[in-house]
Backbone as CSV, one residue per row, in Angstrom:
resi,resn,N_x,N_y,N_z,CA_x,CA_y,CA_z,C_x,C_y,C_z
1,MET,0.550,-1.375,0.156,-0.050,-0.216,0.260,0.666,1.236,0.240
2,SER,0.057,2.287,-0.944,1.270,3.384,-1.001,1.042,4.579,-0.006
3,LYS,2.442,4.941,0.591,2.761,5.610,1.790,2.316,7.295,1.726
4,ARG,1.879,7.918,2.194,1.333,9.298,2.229,2.741,9.802,3.014
5,ILE,3.405,11.032,1.747,4.936,11.658,2.529,4.005,13.112,2.758
6,VAL,4.489,13.897,3.436,4.447,15.263,3.472,6.016,15.854,3.901
7,VAL,6.403,17.011,3.112,7.873,17.548,3.092,7.692,18.814,3.462
8,LEU,8.571,19.126,4.680,8.874,20.274,5.303,9.766,21.113,4.800
9,ILE,10.216,22.274,4.046,10.880,22.980,3.096,11.266,24.542,3.728
10,SER,12.106,24.833,3.837,12.495,26.003,4.047,13.327,26.803,2.881
11,GLY,13.576,26.356,1.919,14.717,26.973,1.001,14.321,26.427,-0.440
12,SER,15.480,25.844,-1.378,15.469,25.637,-2.574,14.948,24.334,-2.799
13,GLY,15.006,23.049,-2.027,14.075,22.119,-2.050,14.995,21.474,-2.886
14,SER,16.247,20.782,-2.796,17.196,20.088,-3.977,16.656,18.575,-3.264
15,ASN,17.044,18.489,-1.920,16.246,16.808,-1.661,14.752,16.719,-2.123
16,LEU,14.112,17.757,-1.932,12.765,17.312,-2.260,12.647,17.203,-3.692
17,GLN,13.313,17.597,-4.539,13.618,17.641,-6.123,14.186,15.793,-6.002
18,ALA,15.129,15.593,-5.659,15.556,14.035,-5.671,14.385,13.153,-5.109
19,ILE,13.535,13.311,-4.269,12.906,12.453,-3.747,11.535,12.706,-5.208
20,MET,11.220,13.699,-5.456,9.856,13.626,-6.454,10.772,12.853,-7.054
21,ASP,11.634,12.853,-7.905,12.265,12.205,-8.924,12.266,10.950,-8.897
22,ALA,12.732,10.319,-7.607,12.500,8.978,-7.128,11.152,7.965,-7.050
23,VAL,10.168,9.245,-6.833,8.733,8.785,-7.370,8.239,8.768,-7.816
24,ASP,8.665,9.672,-8.956,8.119,9.564,-9.961,8.658,8.460,-11.419
25,ALA,9.696,7.689,-10.604,11.055,7.120,-11.110,10.054,5.967,-11.155
26,GLY,9.238,5.730,-10.143,8.758,4.418,-8.981,9.817,3.887,-8.058
27,GLN,11.163,4.357,-8.128,11.808,3.855,-6.308,11.039,4.009,-5.409
28,ILE,9.835,4.657,-5.172,9.455,5.064,-3.796,7.864,4.482,-3.863
29,SER,7.555,3.884,-2.532,6.313,3.060,-3.048,5.391,3.866,-1.887
30,GLY,5.321,5.276,-2.202,4.551,6.348,-1.948,4.492,7.748,-2.706
31,GLN,3.409,8.276,-2.086,3.696,9.646,-2.794,3.399,10.578,-2.047
32,ILE,3.878,11.876,-2.483,3.802,13.024,-1.755,2.386,13.956,-1.965
33,GLU,2.351,13.720,-0.631,0.852,14.565,-0.458,0.728,16.023,-0.456
34,ALA,1.821,16.901,0.177,1.950,18.213,0.312,3.258,18.679,0.626
35,VAL,3.851,19.671,0.390,4.637,20.579,0.447,4.688,21.680,1.370
36,LEU,4.944,21.975,2.402,4.952,22.911,3.464,6.146,23.597,3.871
37,SER,6.046,24.857,3.742,7.438,25.877,4.140,6.852,27.262,5.070
38,ASN,7.909,27.856,5.803,7.846,28.927,6.436,8.270,30.026,6.086
39,LYS,8.603,29.784,4.330,9.511,31.211,4.053,8.379,30.915,2.556
40,ALA,7.807,32.146,2.414,6.914,31.734,0.790,7.634,31.768,-0.329
41,ASP,8.759,32.468,-0.391,9.551,32.664,-1.319,10.110,31.188,-1.517
42,ALA,10.405,30.285,-0.534,10.749,29.097,-0.969,11.085,28.231,-2.284
43,TYR,12.037,27.835,-2.704,11.828,27.969,-4.488,11.435,26.422,-4.709
44,GLY,11.313,25.414,-3.200,11.479,24.349,-3.223,9.516,24.160,-3.543
45,LEU,9.008,25.084,-3.022,7.575,25.358,-3.112,7.153,25.402,-5.154
46,GLU,7.761,26.061,-5.684,7.756,26.221,-7.050,7.538,24.967,-7.558
47,ARG,8.894,23.483,-6.811,8.856,22.603,-7.528,7.682,21.389,-7.379
48,ALA,6.930,21.994,-6.270,6.035,21.004,-5.905,4.934,21.500,-6.636
49,ARG,4.718,23.016,-7.567,3.937,23.629,-7.894,3.777,23.087,-9.467
50,ARG,5.028,22.475,-9.710,5.301,22.153,-11.369,4.538,20.715,-11.302
51,SER,5.162,20.364,-9.918,4.436,18.744,-10.084,2.880,18.400,-9.338
52,ASP,2.020,19.801,-9.453,0.716,20.011,-8.846,0.521,18.509,-7.858
53,ILE,1.821,19.131,-6.398,1.557,19.021,-5.346,1.386,20.274,-4.563
54,PRO,0.211,20.236,-3.631,0.082,21.041,-3.010,0.981,21.563,-2.351
55,ALA,1.272,22.926,-2.134,2.296,23.642,-2.060,1.396,24.796,-0.644
56,LEU,1.854,24.459,0.516,1.383,25.235,1.693,2.914,26.359,2.635
57,VAL,1.845,27.681,2.476,2.976,28.264,3.383,2.027,28.680,4.688
58,LEU,2.855,28.522,5.490,2.651,29.256,7.142,4.329,29.946,7.597
59,ASN,3.668,30.965,7.566,4.755,32.142,8.157,4.935,32.175,9.559
60,HIS,6.236,31.468,10.114,6.751,31.283,11.363,6.232,32.775,12.204
61,LYS,6.603,33.765,11.645,6.804,34.812,11.848,5.122,35.527,12.110
62,ASP,4.070,35.039,11.655,2.562,35.236,12.290,1.881,34.736,13.252
63,PHE,3.271,34.107,14.479,2.462,33.426,15.282,3.195,33.791,16.671
64,GLU,2.857,33.714,17.736,3.152,34.274,18.968,4.425,33.847,20.098
65,SER,4.748,32.268,19.247,5.422,31.503,19.652,5.624,30.126,19.013
66,ARG,6.827,29.564,19.055,6.974,28.538,18.556,5.889,27.207,18.483
67,GLU,5.677,26.969,19.343,4.284,26.089,20.117,2.997,26.413,18.925
68,LEU,2.608,27.549,18.991,1.255,27.776,18.493,1.628,27.986,16.601
69,PHE,2.957,27.891,16.491,3.396,28.369,15.007,3.343,26.257,14.454
70,ASP,4.074,25.030,15.498,3.983,24.061,15.477,2.410,23.654,15.203
71,LEU,1.489,23.959,16.227,0.623,23.659,16.391,-0.474,23.421,15.432
72,ALA,-0.391,25.037,14.466,-0.767,25.332,13.276,-0.187,24.303,12.040
73,MET,1.216,23.743,12.147,1.264,23.060,11.268,0.743,21.664,11.379
74,ILE,0.993,20.915,12.898,-0.256,19.937,12.620,-1.153,20.254,12.357
75,GLU,-1.962,21.153,12.656,-3.605,21.055,12.177,-3.260,21.029,10.414
76,LYS,-2.663,21.688,9.567,-2.346,21.679,8.198,-1.856,19.996,7.731
77,ILE,-0.834,19.595,8.393,-0.403,18.323,7.771,-1.263,17.342,7.957
78,ASP,-2.026,17.205,8.496,-2.891,15.832,9.943,-3.782,16.048,8.362
79,GLN,-4.144,16.906,7.931,-5.176,16.885,7.015,-5.047,16.033,5.809
80,TYR,-3.679,15.769,5.281,-3.269,14.832,4.488,-2.839,13.343,4.727
81,LYS,-3.019,13.076,6.079,-2.888,11.874,7.032,-2.056,10.983,6.554
82,PRO,-0.537,11.741,6.378,0.647,11.598,6.293,1.413,10.000,7.216
83,ASP,1.868,9.072,6.972,2.596,8.481,7.211,4.059,8.322,7.769
84,LEU,4.258,9.836,7.033,5.731,10.220,6.888,6.434,11.392,6.671
85,ILE,6.979,12.438,7.881,7.087,13.624,7.613,8.553,13.421,7.045
86,VAL,9.204,14.129,6.054,10.557,14.496,5.781,11.033,15.909,5.554
87,LEU,11.557,16.073,6.827,12.354,17.345,6.962,13.417,17.543,5.691
88,ALA,13.149,18.455,4.804,14.383,18.538,3.531,14.708,20.021,3.765
89,GLY,15.442,20.200,4.770,16.162,21.701,5.068,15.285,22.838,5.481
90,PHE,14.549,22.256,6.328,13.129,22.739,7.162,14.303,23.566,8.271
91,MET,14.355,24.946,8.330,15.277,25.756,9.384,14.562,25.949,10.476
92,ARG,13.835,24.969,10.823,13.074,25.728,12.000,13.129,24.549,13.285
93,ILE,13.504,25.087,14.696,13.745,24.147,15.652,12.325,23.588,16.102
94,LEU,12.228,22.451,16.132,10.678,21.870,16.489,10.621,22.034,18.048
95,SER,9.289,22.121,18.403,8.958,21.919,19.853,8.771,20.887,20.220
96,ALA,8.894,20.580,21.191,8.680,18.886,21.496,7.608,17.794,21.612
97,HIS,5.975,19.426,21.704,4.916,18.369,21.497,4.607,18.490,19.500
98,PHE,5.664,19.094,18.646,5.528,18.312,17.644,6.280,17.091,17.022
99,VAL,7.417,17.309,18.010,8.100,16.193,17.366,7.516,14.810,18.203
100,ARG,6.923,15.159,19.261,6.449,13.440,19.828,4.903,13.278,19.097
101,HIS,4.281,14.567,18.369,3.284,13.876,18.067,3.477,13.024,16.684
102,TYR,4.719,13.237,15.608,5.063,12.549,14.943,6.449,11.712,15.322
103,ARG,6.658,11.609,16.327,7.699,10.225,16.687,7.284,8.847,15.375
104,GLY,8.762,8.928,15.539,8.966,7.131,14.527,8.361,7.113,13.404
105,ARG,7.715,8.883,13.237,7.347,8.465,11.454,7.815,10.154,10.881
106,MET,8.914,10.738,11.380,9.844,12.044,10.565,11.067,11.980,10.657
107,ILE,11.604,11.875,9.531,13.189,11.912,9.397,13.742,13.567,9.258
108,ASN,14.809,13.503,9.266,16.047,14.506,8.787,17.165,14.048,8.476
109,ILE,17.578,14.997,7.565,19.049,14.498,6.596,19.891,15.624,7.380
110,HIS,20.858,15.630,7.893,21.726,16.405,8.856,23.556,16.513,7.642
111,PRO,23.991,17.005,7.279,25.369,17.619,6.698,26.166,16.801,7.602
112,SER,26.665,16.260,8.679,27.666,15.612,8.828,27.402,13.630,9.282
113,LEU,28.336,13.426,9.686,28.498,11.688,10.343,28.097,11.964,11.601
114,LEU,26.594,12.238,12.252,26.420,11.566,13.365,26.930,10.670,14.173
115,PRO,27.097,11.241,15.136,27.083,12.402,16.006,28.044,13.061,15.845
116,LYS,28.726,13.554,15.342,29.750,14.483,15.015,29.136,15.694,14.510
117,TYR,29.329,16.703,14.642,28.961,18.323,14.528,27.617,18.244,14.023
118,LYS,26.810,18.501,15.071,25.807,19.031,14.888,25.276,20.041,15.103
119,GLY,24.440,20.904,14.603,24.049,22.118,14.219,24.452,22.445,13.413
120,LEU,24.757,23.578,13.149,25.409,24.828,11.777,27.027,24.304,11.362
121,HIS,27.285,25.131,10.283,28.560,24.965,9.809,29.178,23.471,9.968
122,THR,28.848,22.779,9.565,29.955,21.688,9.894,30.679,21.248,8.718
123,HIS,30.308,21.915,7.792,31.635,21.284,6.310,32.711,22.392,7.137
124,GLN,32.737,23.546,7.215,33.708,24.177,8.029,34.443,23.468,8.858
125,ARG,33.769,22.832,10.016,33.778,22.400,11.735,34.759,21.026,11.104
126,ALA,34.600,20.380,10.137,35.203,18.863,9.560,36.680,19.663,8.971
127,ILE,36.676,20.501,8.259,37.632,21.109,7.666,39.030,21.416,8.608
128,ASP,38.103,22.203,9.670,39.302,22.572,11.012,39.391,21.864,11.522
129,ALA,38.928,21.010,11.792,39.229,19.189,13.037,40.280,18.769,12.087
130,GLY,40.770,18.830,10.978,41.601,18.199,9.948,40.727,16.739,9.535
131,ASP,39.647,16.277,9.843,38.916,15.385,9.349,39.136,14.901,7.626
132,LEU,39.510,13.767,7.854,39.847,12.747,6.527,38.826,12.760,5.538
133,GLU,37.387,12.363,6.764,36.335,12.636,5.634,34.949,12.869,6.490
134,HIS,33.925,12.968,5.617,32.702,13.808,6.152,31.469,13.282,5.803
135,GLY,30.364,14.022,5.624,29.265,12.778,4.881,27.950,13.448,6.022
136,CYS,26.824,12.879,5.193,25.723,13.118,5.533,24.975,11.978,6.296
137,THR,23.985,12.130,7.221,23.103,11.195,7.744,21.704,11.696,7.834
138,VAL,21.098,10.361,7.198,19.242,10.380,7.454,19.413,10.031,9.086
139,HIS,18.422,10.539,10.226,17.854,9.958,11.335,16.261,9.953,11.411
140,PHE,15.799,9.702,12.090,15.036,10.006,13.027,14.596,11.170,13.725
141,VAL,13.535,11.958,14.169,14.006,13.154,14.797,13.458,12.869,16.127
142,THR,14.009,13.023,16.854,13.638,13.765,18.397,13.713,14.744,18.899
143,GLU,13.538,15.070,19.992,13.064,16.377,21.498,14.822,16.803,21.043
144,GLU,16.050,15.979,20.538,17.155,16.463,21.176,17.509,16.575,19.626
145,LEU,17.980,18.264,19.106,18.333,18.456,17.984,19.695,17.558,17.418
146,ASP,18.979,17.092,16.246,19.986,16.378,15.195,20.644,15.248,16.409
147,GLY,19.926,14.541,17.307,20.157,13.788,18.300,19.166,11.876,18.022
148,GLY,18.636,12.002,16.948,17.782,10.749,17.282,18.464,9.885,16.517
149,PRO,17.764,8.442,16.627,18.306,7.493,16.142,18.833,7.229,14.314
150,LEU,20.141,6.787,14.301,20.365,7.082,12.901,19.906,6.089,12.048
151,ALA,19.732,6.370,10.713,19.592,5.341,9.378,20.207,4.962,9.187
152,VAL,20.971,5.949,7.925,21.481,5.916,6.884,22.568,6.899,6.951
153,GLN,23.961,6.556,6.262,25.121,7.772,6.062,25.826,7.442,5.448
154,GLY,26.015,8.592,4.975,27.011,8.688,2.801,28.499,9.554,3.685
155,LYS,29.253,8.978,2.871,30.752,10.109,3.384,31.447,10.131,1.992
156,VAL,31.934,11.510,2.319,32.993,11.504,1.264,35.126,11.822,1.505
157,SER,35.585,11.945,1.087,37.088,11.994,1.293,37.073,13.695,1.353
158,ILE,37.411,14.593,2.264,38.041,15.428,2.242,39.413,15.847,1.727
159,ASP,39.407,16.367,0.350,40.411,16.352,-0.028,41.381,17.806,0.460
160,PRO,42.786,18.066,0.264,43.365,19.316,1.210,43.329,20.266,0.429
161,ASP,42.828,20.386,-0.583,42.401,21.545,-1.316,40.687,22.272,-1.314
162,ASP,39.802,21.087,-0.483,38.501,21.209,-0.541,38.390,22.406,0.688
163,SER,36.724,23.008,-0.070,36.956,24.519,1.007,35.238,24.016,0.984
164,ALA,34.981,24.661,2.547,33.457,24.066,2.917,32.387,24.569,1.638
165,GLU,32.756,25.268,0.774,31.891,25.182,-0.458,31.926,24.109,-1.206
166,SER,33.114,23.600,-1.771,33.276,22.419,-2.324,32.942,21.043,-1.774
167,LEU,32.796,21.184,-0.452,32.660,19.904,0.499,30.767,20.179,0.252
168,GLN,30.454,20.823,0.429,29.081,21.406,0.793,28.392,20.643,-0.594
169,GLY,29.187,20.715,-1.850,28.796,20.131,-3.012,28.817,18.571,-2.907
170,LYS,29.560,17.889,-2.582,30.172,17.060,-2.402,28.968,16.360,-1.971
171,ILE,28.920,16.857,-0.607,27.649,16.117,0.490,26.733,16.169,-0.011
172,HIS,25.697,17.399,-1.137,24.306,17.360,-1.739,24.382,16.136,-2.393
173,LYS,25.576,15.827,-3.218,25.479,14.302,-4.558,24.848,13.284,-3.541
174,ILE,25.248,13.201,-2.271,25.087,12.114,-1.375,23.675,11.985,-1.101
175,GLU,23.495,13.119,-0.564,22.193,13.393,0.095,21.080,12.824,-0.708
176,HIS,21.257,13.322,-2.014,20.586,12.819,-2.957,20.120,11.389,-3.552
177,LYS,21.200,11.010,-3.165,21.288,9.183,-3.153,20.408,8.937,-1.625
178,ILE,21.004,9.133,-0.583,20.608,7.811,0.563,19.119,8.995,0.785
179,TYR,18.488,10.038,0.596,17.643,10.528,1.564,16.699,9.721,0.615
180,PRO,16.176,10.109,-0.502,15.485,8.815,-1.310,15.514,7.147,-1.082
181,LEU,16.484,6.375,-0.514,17.137,5.511,-0.488,16.321,5.302,1.378
182,ALA,16.170,6.171,1.756,15.758,6.190,3.553,14.249,6.246,3.629
183,VAL,13.847,6.976,2.301,12.231,7.634,2.275,11.417,6.024,1.766
184,GLU,12.022,5.420,0.696,12.107,4.492,-0.182,11.663,2.902,0.969
185,TRP,13.181,2.911,2.228,12.670,1.849,2.861,11.743,2.162,3.721
186,ILE,11.716,3.547,4.703,10.580,3.105,5.335,8.911,3.001,4.986
187,CYS,9.320,3.806,3.628,7.583,3.529,2.702,7.614,1.727,2.501
188,SER,8.665,1.319,1.992,8.407,-0.150,1.954,8.711,-0.962,3.163
189,GLU,8.270,-0.096,4.549,8.567,-1.016,5.997,9.652,-2.185,5.603
190,ARG,10.644,-1.734,5.016,12.082,-2.093,5.331,12.562,-1.932,6.740
191,LEU,12.662,-0.283,7.139,13.709,0.126,7.659,12.486,0.776,8.690
192,LYS,12.704,0.397,10.070,12.215,0.449,10.930,12.432,1.481,12.434
193,TRP,11.682,2.303,13.119,12.402,2.373,14.302,11.305,1.622,15.544
194,THR,12.013,0.599,16.521,11.182,0.114,17.017,12.265,-0.078,18.766
195,PRO,11.481,-0.555,19.400,11.686,-0.102,21.060,13.616,-1.020,20.993
196,ASP,13.741,-1.566,20.224,14.909,-2.548,19.946,16.259,-1.937,19.088
197,GLY,15.881,-0.631,18.989,16.234,0.510,17.746,16.150,0.561,16.117
198,ILE,16.946,0.627,15.068,16.059,0.362,13.918,16.811,-0.300,13.679
199,ILE,15.741,-1.226,12.980,15.756,-2.417,12.650,15.620,-2.526,10.626
200,LEU,16.872,-2.936,9.829,16.385,-2.901,8.383,16.684,-4.472,7.951
201,ASP,14.985,-4.804,7.262,15.025,-6.239,6.666,15.346,-7.506,7.782
202,ASN,14.407,-6.317,9.004,14.419,-7.275,10.121,15.558,-7.583,11.145
203,LYS,16.895,-6.753,10.229,17.810,-7.027,11.599,17.959,-5.591,12.083
204,PRO,18.916,-5.544,13.306,19.190,-4.533,13.723,20.478,-3.794,13.240
205,LEU,20.091,-2.223,12.909,21.619,-1.932,12.295,22.597,-1.425,13.426
206,ALA,24.047,-1.073,13.131,24.455,-0.432,14.300,24.188,1.130,14.418
207,LEU,24.638,1.591,15.329,24.416,2.657,16.092,24.852,4.076,14.913
208,GLN,25.520,3.925,13.985,25.576,4.609,13.097,25.100,4.099,11.634
209,GLY,23.838,3.621,11.946,22.908,3.569,11.058,23.406,2.539,9.483
210,TYR,22.714,2.484,8.412,23.453,1.623,7.187,24.453,2.812,6.816
211,GLN,25.744,1.697,6.544,26.737,2.839,5.602,26.540,2.252,4.397
212,PHE,26.104,3.712,3.454,26.096,3.630,1.888,27.346,4.176,1.575
213,HIS,27.708,3.263,0.220,28.682,3.298,-0.381,28.609,3.340,-1.519
214,GLN,29.045,4.684,-2.698,28.778,4.206,-3.623,29.135,3.579,-5.009
215,GLU,28.247,3.564,-5.764,28.810,1.847,-6.499,29.811,1.788,-7.475
């Protein structure tokens, strides 16, 4: 049975596009029911409109508190009866109530090899630390920022001449592979968050999640 997906964005929506492309190619057993942004000028909304996906705008500045904004988001999102919430560059810290409401069915992608470098400026922090590799992680969302159980990780090498910008370009390419992969695994019920941890094909994953390797 096809799963129902709602995607939350704040910007250009390149990961949204990667997931949309995978859906169109029949690689994901689900459909994107709506795309919601807290910014009316987010280019990802235009991507949604072009594919006849409902594009919703809810400006966080119109609300007196984070909690009220999140309650309004829940009201909009739940109209679509989602099985999965995908955060694709949604640049808002979510309230505990929002996270609990979608616990176990909301994922995020973070541009680092978690648990390293939670938060912002991950590419420069990896370079400054002298790391030889960097990457991105798909994880389930909990109340702890970038702290939920890890599902899938993809790695790139850090070359001596890499800048934060060049490293970001490498990471985006990996993100566009592992995010649709994680979405498909969840939609096909191969990947689950259980009381015993993250399960893939009925086998427990390591704490670092599934390690994606380029073919």
